[in-house]
N, C-alpha and C positions, 0 to 999 in steps of 0.2 A: 259248334267250333268254340264259341265263347264260353260254353260250359267247361269244355276240356281245358281251356286256358286257366279258368278259375281253379279248377281241381289241381292243376299243376302248381299254381301259386301256393295253394294250400298245403301241398305236400312239401314243397321247398321251404315253406314257413316252419312246418313241423319238424322238418330235418334239420333246420337251423337252430331250433329250440333244443332238440336232443343233443346237438353238437356243443351247444353253449353249456348245457347242464353237465355234460361229461368233462368239459374244461373247469368248471367250478369244483366239481367232485375231486378232479385230479389235483387242483390247486390246494384244496383242504387237506388232501393226503400227503401233499408235499410239506405243508406246513407242520404236520405232525410226525414228519420224518418217515412217511409210509407205512405207520404202525397203527394198530387199532388202539384206541384209548384203554387205559388200564385203571381199574378202580380198586380202592383199598377195601380190604375186608374187615369187618367189625361184628363179631359175633358173640351171643351170650353162650357159654359152654357149661356153666354151672351156677346155681343159685339156690338160696334158701330164705324162706322169710318173705317179708314184703318188700318188693323191688319195683321201681316205678321208673319210666322213661318219659322225660318231657321233650317234645320235637317241636321245633319252629313251624308254624303254620298248621300243625295237626292237634296238639294238646298233649294231655298226659295218657300214657299207654301202660298197660300191665305187662311186666316183663316176662318172659318165659325162655326156657332152654331152647337153643338152637335158633333164636330170634336174631335176625340181622338188623343191626344198628346202622344209622347214617352218620356221616361226620358232622359235628355240631350237636349231637344229641346230649341231654343232661340225665345222668343216672343218679338216682337216690336210693339209699336203703333205710330200712326201718330198724327198730330195735331188735337185737338178736337176729339180724339178716345180713346176707352178704351175697355178692354176685362176682363171677369171673368171666372176664371177656377175653377173646383171642383175636388180636389184630394181625392181619395177614395170616401167616401159619406159625409164626415163631415168636409171638409176643403176648405173654399173659399178663392180665392186669386184675387184681382182685381189690374190690372195694368193701371195707369192713363195715360193720353195723353203724347205723346212725350217720352215715356219710353221704356226700354229694360231690359229683365231678362232672365237667363237661369235656367231652373227648372230640378232639379234631384231628383226623388223619388225612393228609393231602398228598398229592403226588402219587409215585407209583413205586415199585419194589427197588428200583435204582436210584431214586431221589425223593424218598417219601419224608415227610415231616409229621411227627406225631407230638402233639401238645395236649397234656391233660390239666385242665385248671381245676384244681382242688379247693373246694370250698370249705370242706370240714371232713374229719373222720380219717381214716387210714387207707392208703394204697400201697399194695405190694406189687412191684413189677419184676417180671421174669423174662428177660430178653434172652432168648435162646442162642442167637447168631450175632456176630458183631454187625453193627451197621455199616453200609456202604459209605464211602467218602461224602456221597452227596446227600445222605440221610441225617436225620437227627431225631431224638427223643427226649422229651422234658417234661417234668412236673412243674407246674407254676403255681404260685399263690400270688395275692396282691402285691407282695413286696420281697418275693424270692424266687429263684429258678433253680432247679437241680436237673442236670443234663448228663447223659451217659451215651456209651456206644454199644455196650453189651454186658449185662451184669444182673444181679439180683439185689434189689434194695427197697426199702420202705420209706414212705414219707407220711407223717402224721401232722394233722392240723387242728388245732382247737377252733371251733365255730366262730367264736367272737371275734371282732375285729382287733388285731393286735395280739391275738392269742400265741401260744408257743407253736413252734414248728420242730419236729424231731425228724432227723434223717438218719437211718440205720443201714449199713451196707454189710450184706452178707456174701457177696461174690463180686469180683472186679473192682471198679472204682467209681465214684460219682463227684462231679464238680458242683459245688454249691456256691451260689451267689446271693448272700443274704442282703436285704435291702436294696435289691436291684443294682448291687456293687458291679463294677466291670472287672473287678479282680476275684477270680474264683479260688475257692479253698478246695483242695482235693482231699477226699476221705476214702479209705482202703477198706477191703473185706475185714470184718471184726471190729470197725470202728463206728462211732456215732456221734452226732452233735445236737445240741438244743438251742434254739434262740427265738427271740420274739419276732412275730411277723409285722415289722414296722419299717418306715423308711430309714429309721437310725436303730438298727437292731441291738438288743442286749444279748450278748453271749451268755447263755446260762451253763451249758456244758460245751466247752471248747472241742476237746477230743477225748471221748469216753471209750471204754471197751464193752462190747455187746456181752451181756450176761442174761441169766434167767430173770433177774430183777426187772429188765427193760423190754422183755418180750412179752407179746400178747399171745394168749393161747391159741386163738384162730390163725394168727400169722405163723405161729410154731407148727401147727398141723400142715399148713401149706408147705412149710420149710421142709418137713419131714417127707412130704409127698416128692418134692423136688430131689431130695437127698436119695430116696429109694429109686430114682430113675438114673443114678449115676452121676449127679452133679456134686461136686466138692463145695461145700459152703462152709464159711466161718461164723459160728455163733457162740464164740467164747467157750464157756465151760458147760454149755448146754449139750445133752446127749440126744443125737438125732437118730441113732440106730435104735430099731425097736428090739426088745429084749430077745436075746437068742437069735438075732437075725430073722425072725419070723414076722412077715408081714400079717397084720391082723386083718380079718375079713373085709372091714369097711374100707381099708386102704387098698386091697387087693381090687375091690370092686371099683373104686374111684380110678385106679390105674387103668383098668380095662376100658372104663367110660372114656378117659383121657385119650387112650390109644385110638378108640372108634372116632372120637370127635376130631382128632388131628388127620386120620385118614380121609374122613368126609370132607375136610377143608382142603385138601390137597388136590 
């Protein structure tokens, strides 16, 4: 008889424990709005040359195509190297040679914050779709911030402290805040500016016009890739169309790879 009573008490205690666990899980689901957590995707889709990843708590990793990164990773390229990342499924970021940046992607597709801290080199951003009202995308240096909603633009930064920053806009518009100013300057497709990366910046080119003289060959190749996909870009007097509208074999191969990569990310 006593043994039956003990067994009954054990079953009652177990049932109470299960009920309490169910309440806790339901409470957590309610706090999340009943939705499963959503994570941002950061993937390497193209690279050439020496590219490395520095990850907090892990160390330095060798980069490879289709490698998934995590928010906070630092990406660095060597001489004659470059890497292209795809964030989510519609934001492409190319870091040129001898460059370094840290990528932070927080939130989800509805209210995501993307921040790229550029230490040096060139970053070309291709944001395919307009950002939602609750989302943001910015390139930051120690003393300047460039923010957009949907566009194609490039930011270059000299590695030394106080070096020059160049912002070149090829599509859409970019808000530039030199020296951490609260007053943003708006630049539109076909325009560029150059200023020093300091708390009191010196404006070297206030509002120039994009031309062949200010374009990097690697960036120009990427812009031609974007153009062949049907995007309208403003690069001044530079010809983006391939002669006789024939896409050369290496660009056709790259386009096929990009389509496959986009499909694998969806």
